C-alpha positions as CSV (number, residue, x, y, z in Angstrom):
1,M,-12.0,-9.2,13.4
2,I,-8.6,-7.8,14.1
3,R,-7.0,-9.8,11.3
4,K,-9.6,-8.3,8.9
5,Y,-8.5,-4.8,9.6
6,K,-4.8,-5.4,10.0
7,Y,-3.8,-3.8,6.7
8,H,-6.2,-0.9,7.2
9,F,-4.4,-0.1,10.5
10,V,-0.9,-0.4,8.8
11,L,-2.1,1.9,6.0
12,H,-3.4,4.5,8.5
13,F,-0.3,4.3,10.6
14,T,1.9,4.8,7.6
15,I,-0.1,7.8,6.4
16,L,0.1,9.3,9.9
17,I,3.9,8.9,10.0
18,W,4.3,10.4,6.5
19,G,2.0,13.3,7.4
20,F,4.1,14.2,10.4
21,T,7.5,14.2,8.6
22,G,7.1,17.8,7.4
23,I,5.9,19.0,10.8
24,I,8.7,17.2,12.7
25,G,11.3,18.6,10.2
26,K,10.0,22.1,10.8
27,I,10.2,21.6,14.6
28,L,13.7,20.3,14.3
29,T,14.7,23.2,12.1
30,I,13.2,25.7,14.5
31,S,15.0,24.1,17.4
32,G,18.3,24.7,15.8
33,L,19.2,21.7,13.7
34,S,20.3,22.3,10.1
35,S,19.0,20.3,7.2
36,N,22.4,18.6,7.0
37,E,22.1,17.4,10.6
38,I,18.6,16.2,10.1
39,V,19.6,14.2,7.1
40,F,22.6,12.8,8.8
41,W,20.6,11.6,11.8
42,R,17.8,10.1,9.7
43,M,20.4,8.2,7.6
44,L,22.2,7.0,10.7
45,I,19.0,5.7,12.3
46,A,17.9,4.0,9.1
47,W,21.3,2.4,8.6
48,S,21.5,1.2,12.2
49,T,18.0,-0.2,12.1
50,L,18.7,-2.1,8.8
51,L,22.0,-3.4,10.1
52,I,20.3,-4.8,13.3
53,F,17.6,-6.3,11.2
54,L,20.1,-8.0,8.8
55,I,22.2,-9.3,11.7
56,S,19.1,-10.7,13.6
57,T,17.7,-12.4,10.5
58,K,21.2,-13.7,9.4
59,E,20.3,-13.1,5.7
60,N,23.1,-13.5,3.2
61,L,22.6,-10.7,0.6
62,K,24.6,-11.1,-2.5
63,V,24.2,-8.1,-4.8
64,S,25.5,-7.8,-8.3
65,K,27.6,-4.8,-9.4
66,T,24.8,-3.5,-11.6
67,N,22.3,-3.6,-8.7
68,L,24.9,-2.1,-6.3
69,F,25.3,0.9,-8.7
70,K,21.5,1.3,-8.8
71,F,21.3,1.1,-5.0
72,F,23.9,3.9,-4.6
73,G,22.2,6.0,-7.2
74,N,18.8,5.7,-5.5
75,G,20.4,6.4,-2.1
76,G,22.0,9.5,-3.5
77,L,18.6,10.7,-4.9
78,I,16.9,10.0,-1.5
79,A,19.7,11.9,0.3
80,L,19.1,14.9,-2.0
81,H,15.4,14.7,-1.5
82,W,15.9,14.7,2.3
83,Y,18.3,17.6,2.1
84,F,16.0,19.8,0.1
85,F,12.8,18.6,2.0
86,F,14.2,19.8,5.3
């Protein structure tokens, strides 16, 4: 029974997290953090989490220069979105 609803739970949990990002951003802004600080801490936490994941799985990620350029471009767009969102 639990396996049957596993993805429903994941979907609802994701929606809950996404729904709270605006509220959490507003609370952090009211408590004195600037949008630059919020974006910095979000990016630092994401980077640290991904680094720990990559080290623990021991994956060898070879990325072409074309894809590397795309990754940096997308990262810049996400950073701009976070900056203007908060």
